C-alpha positions as CSV (number, residue, x, y, z in Angstrom):
1,M,188.3,-45.7,-76.7
2,D,189.9,-42.3,-77.0
3,I,188.5,-39.1,-78.1
4,D,189.8,-39.5,-81.7
5,E,187.9,-43.0,-81.9
6,Y,184.7,-41.4,-80.6
7,T,184.9,-38.7,-83.2
8,Q,185.7,-41.2,-86.1
9,N,182.7,-43.3,-84.8
10,I,180.4,-40.2,-84.8
11,L,181.4,-39.1,-88.3
12,E,181.0,-42.7,-89.6
13,Y,177.5,-42.8,-88.1
14,I,176.6,-39.5,-89.6
15,K,177.9,-40.3,-92.9
16,N,175.6,-43.5,-93.0
17,V,172.3,-41.9,-91.9
18,S,170.0,-41.9,-94.9
19,A,168.6,-38.7,-96.3
20,E,165.1,-39.5,-95.1
21,N,166.3,-39.8,-91.5
22,R,168.2,-36.7,-91.2
23,A,167.6,-33.0,-91.0
24,D,168.3,-31.1,-94.2
25,E,171.9,-29.7,-94.3
26,E,170.8,-26.2,-93.7
27,V,168.8,-27.0,-90.5
28,Y,171.6,-29.3,-89.3
29,L,174.3,-26.6,-89.8
30,R,172.1,-24.0,-88.1
31,R,171.4,-26.2,-85.1
32,L,175.1,-26.9,-84.7
33,E,176.0,-23.2,-84.9
34,I,173.4,-22.5,-82.1
35,C,174.8,-25.4,-80.0
36,R,178.4,-24.2,-80.4
37,S,177.5,-20.8,-79.0
38,C,175.6,-22.5,-76.1
39,E,177.3,-22.3,-72.6
40,E,176.0,-25.9,-72.0
41,L,178.1,-27.4,-74.7
42,S,181.4,-29.1,-73.5
43,N,183.6,-31.1,-75.8
44,G,180.6,-31.8,-78.3
45,I,178.3,-32.9,-75.4
46,C,175.2,-31.2,-74.3
47,A,175.4,-30.7,-70.5
48,K,171.6,-30.6,-70.3
49,C,170.9,-34.0,-71.8
50,G,174.3,-35.7,-72.3
51,C,173.9,-36.2,-76.0
52,F,176.5,-35.7,-78.8
53,V,175.2,-32.6,-80.3
54,E,176.3,-33.6,-83.8
55,L,174.0,-36.7,-83.6
56,R,171.1,-34.8,-81.9
57,A,171.1,-32.1,-84.5
58,L,171.0,-34.6,-87.3
59,N,167.6,-36.0,-86.3
60,P,164.8,-34.0,-87.9
61,K,162.5,-34.6,-85.0
62,A,164.9,-33.6,-82.3
63,Y,164.9,-30.3,-80.3
64,C,167.1,-28.3,-78.1
65,A,167.1,-29.9,-74.5
66,S,167.8,-26.4,-72.8
67,E,165.0,-24.9,-71.1
68,K,165.4,-22.0,-73.6
69,K,164.6,-24.4,-76.6
70,L,167.1,-22.6,-78.9
71,W,166.0,-24.9,-81.7
C-alpha cells in the first residue's frame, strides 16, 4: 500500500465516523493546527505515539501524546 492509498483510507475512515463519536469540527481543526506546528509530527504521524494525527484528533476523548500536552 502506498502513501496515496493510506491517505485515501484515512479520509474514508474520517468521513464514516458518526457525529457522536467525533470531536466537533472546531476542536478537530484546532487540534490539527497544533499538531501541524509540532516538531514531533512527521508525514502526518506523531513521533511520540505513532498515531495518525488526523485520527487521534478526531476522537473526542483523545489528548496530545507529547509531554507538553498541547491539547
